C-alpha positions, -999 to +999 in steps of 0.1 A: -012+017-174+022+022-196+061+012-179+066+050-169+033+052-149+044+018-132+080+030-125+061+063-107+036+042-086+069+023-078+088+047-068+059+064-048+061+032-028+096+041-018+091+075-001+072+059+025+099+033+035+124+056+031+107+079+056+097+050+080+139+045+083+141+079+090+112+080+116+126+049+133+161+063+132+145+093+150+123+074+176+115+041+183+094+016+166+068+023+185+068+058+185+072+052+142+037+034+146+018+055+167+030+091+147+024+067+114-015+066+125-016+104+127-024+106+087-051+084+090-068+098+116-065+133+101-080+117+068-110+103+091-117+138+110-116+153+073-139+129+061-164+134+089-159+170+085-174+168+047-203+146+058-213+167+081-210+199+057-226+182+029-261+191+026-287+165+023-311+165-009-345+173-007-360+148-027-345+108-023-354+086-052-348+050-039-339+022-061-324-013-051-290-020-058-283-051-078-252-065-088-243-092-107-208-103-110-209-138-128-215-127-159-186-100-157-160-128-152-164-144-184-158-116-202-125-097-205-134-082-169-126-117-156-092-115-171-080-086-156-093-093-122-074-127-122-039-103-134-054-081-104-057-107-079-019-124-086-005-088-085-018-086-052-010-120-042+023-107-051+020-079-030+012-102+003+042-122-006+065-094-006+052-084+031+055-115+042+090-118+034+099-086+047+082-098+076+108-127+080+136-111+070+131-086+096+127-118+121+160-132+111+178-104+112+166-095+148+184-120+165+219-105+155+209-069+148+185-061+173+150-055+166+153-017+155+183-025+134+165-058+119+137-034+112+156-009+091+176-034+075+141-056+063+129-017+051+162-008+028+158-043+017+116-031+003+135+000-006+157-017-028+128-044-041+107-012-049+140+008-069+144-030-089+106-030-096+103+005-106+136-001-130+123-033-145+087-016-148+094+007-179+112-020-202+088-045-195+060-021-204 
């Protein structure tokens, strides 16, 4: 993945929080959470519909699944998995930082404003990551 595709990925991550800011401004935090569940429920319904419409094959060939992970981790895939793990740990750290920020803002600004401020900071973080991902490669 080059820097441009990373930037596009991070720019895509900006749309969700911006939409959440607008949704919280128009409704409440609880209503925004309820509304945010709707796309997932629609996706689950589409998957169930597709499964029920899929025809089953006439003959089935059963072969036991054997997953061997150990030897893979001693090759280049192991280094890749370390990089992916570090990236995901960073995502957890960012999420926890935003959560803590919203808790600190809640004391002075109220719960709704604190949540919106935390989301604005998250959008700013994603903009910074998108901007730096192009020159970083």
